[in-house]
N, C-alpha and C positions, 0 to 999 in steps of 0.2 A: 132343501131339509136336512138339518142336523140335530141331531137327539143325542143328549150326554145325561143318562143315567148314572145317581149316586145315592148312597144311603143304606145300601146292604149290608152285611154283616153276619156274624153268628149270635144267635139269640139262643136261651133256652124258653122254653114249650111254657105260653102262656105270656110272654113278652110280647116287647113291642116294639118297630121300627116305624121311621117315615122314610120312605122314596121321595127324591126328587129328580125332573125331569127338565133339562133346561134345552128349551128349543128355539132356534134360527132358521133362517132362509126362507120363511114364508109368513104369512100373516097369522100371528097366533090366533089372534083374537077372533078371529071367524072361522077359526076348526074347532070341530069337535076333537077329542083328545081321548086317547086308551090307554090303559095298561093292560101288559099281557104277562104269561109267565111260562116257562118251558122249564119242566122234570126233567130228570134223567131218563131216558128212553121213553120221553112221552111229545107228542104233538105239542105246541104252542097254543095257549090258551087265552081267551078275551076273560079279563079278571074284572076290568072297571071301565064303564063309559062317561065321561063330562060333556057337557054340551058347551057350547062356545061362550055362554055367559056363566055358567057354573049351574043355572037354574035347575038342572035336569041330570040323574045320575041313573046309573043302571049297574048292576054286579052278578056276578055269578053265582048261584046259588051257593056255592062252596065257600063263599066268603061274605055272603051277607050276614049284617050284623057284626062284623068284626072290623071288615075293612072299610075306609072312606077315602074318597077321591076328591079332591080339590083340586082348583087353580089361582094361580094370580096372573091376570094379565100384564100388567104392569110390569111382570118381572118376565115375561113369557117364559113360565113356570108351571107346570102340574105336579100335583103331589098323589103318594098313596101314605094314607096312615092305618098300618097294621095291628091291630090289637088282638091280643088271645091268640097268639099265633101256635101253631101245631105243626108236627113234624111233616105233614104231607103236605106244609106251606113252603117247604124248602123246593126252592126254581133259582132260574135265572130270571130278571123282571125287567120288562122291556117296557118301553112308552111309543104311544106312535100315534103319526097323526091322523086320525080318523081310523077306519076299518077295511080301507082299499090301497095306502100308502104302501111303496114297495121301497121306502125308506125306513129303517131298522138305528138304533145307537147301538152300541157295544151290549149293552146290558148291565144290571147289577146283581151280583151273588148272595140269595139270601137261606141261610141255614140256617134250620130250628133243630137244636140238639141237645139234649143234656150233657 
């Protein structure tokens, strides 16, 4: 399993970002995919989940209504669209195959600050 996250950066409060995760080494189209984040001094937390076909999605209460997860099975890529960003969204964001895989990518840093 290989995962490469990208798209992070510095953004002002209220701004938007789109994160991407390119996956390889497994059958992407048969796997649920997830996004996690880890803020300094805090445990890694599940942010969003998408089913194999993209028909079902789930979100942490803290991002519901602001973040949207999507996937493109033809490109083996999962996305996290983040709107109305808040300083508390600052974290390193990771994608993951399902919720039990031991493989993690390097993550992408998102910093929300004025």
